[in-house]
C-alpha positions as CSV (number, residue, x, y, z in Angstrom):
1,M,-4.1,-4.1,-2.6
2,S,-2.4,-3.5,-6.2
3,K,-2.8,-5.2,-9.5
4,E,-0.7,-2.4,-10.7
5,G,2.9,-1.0,-9.7
6,K,6.1,0.0,-11.3
7,G,8.9,-2.8,-11.4
8,K,12.3,-2.8,-12.8
9,I,14.4,-4.9,-15.1
10,V,17.5,-5.6,-13.1
11,K,21.0,-7.1,-14.4
12,L,23.1,-8.9,-11.5
13,S,25.9,-10.0,-13.5
14,S,28.2,-9.9,-16.6
15,A,25.3,-12.7,-18.0
16,R,23.2,-11.7,-20.4
17,T,20.3,-12.6,-17.7
18,R,17.6,-10.4,-16.5
19,F,15.3,-10.3,-13.8
20,V,12.0,-8.7,-13.4
21,S,11.5,-6.8,-10.1
22,I,7.8,-7.1,-9.0
23,P,6.8,-4.6,-6.5
24,A,5.7,-6.0,-2.9
25,D,2.0,-3.9,-3.5
26,V,1.5,-6.6,-6.5
27,A,3.1,-9.4,-5.5
28,G,1.6,-9.1,-2.0
29,D,-1.8,-9.2,-3.5
30,D,-3.8,-12.2,-2.7
31,R,-4.6,-12.3,-6.6
32,F,-1.0,-12.5,-7.4
33,P,-0.7,-15.9,-10.0
34,F,2.8,-17.1,-8.9
35,E,4.5,-18.7,-5.8
36,T,8.1,-18.1,-5.3
37,G,10.3,-20.5,-7.0
38,E,7.4,-21.3,-9.5
39,E,8.7,-21.7,-13.5
40,V,6.9,-19.4,-15.8
41,R,6.8,-19.2,-19.4
42,V,8.2,-15.4,-20.9
43,T,7.1,-14.4,-24.2
44,I,7.6,-11.0,-26.1
45,D,4.5,-9.8,-27.7
46,D,5.8,-7.7,-30.7
47,E,2.7,-6.8,-31.7
48,K,1.6,-4.6,-28.4
49,K,5.0,-4.2,-27.2
50,R,5.1,-5.9,-24.1
51,L,6.5,-8.7,-21.8
52,V,4.1,-11.6,-21.0
53,I,4.9,-13.4,-17.8
54,E,2.5,-16.9,-17.6
55,K,2.3,-19.8,-15.7
56,S,4.0,-22.4,-17.4
57,E,1.7,-25.8,-18.5
């Protein structure tokens, strides 16, 4: 499978909440570290200009 792919940031309503779409090739990889419905921590890394998604502790 693949550990890299192109996703999208999606806005579904007038709310400020955004969703991240993860490509099937990445989400279907046996190394994908998340389960559906799992809570995650989302952080903005200003230095590297990236969004980091990690498992919650």
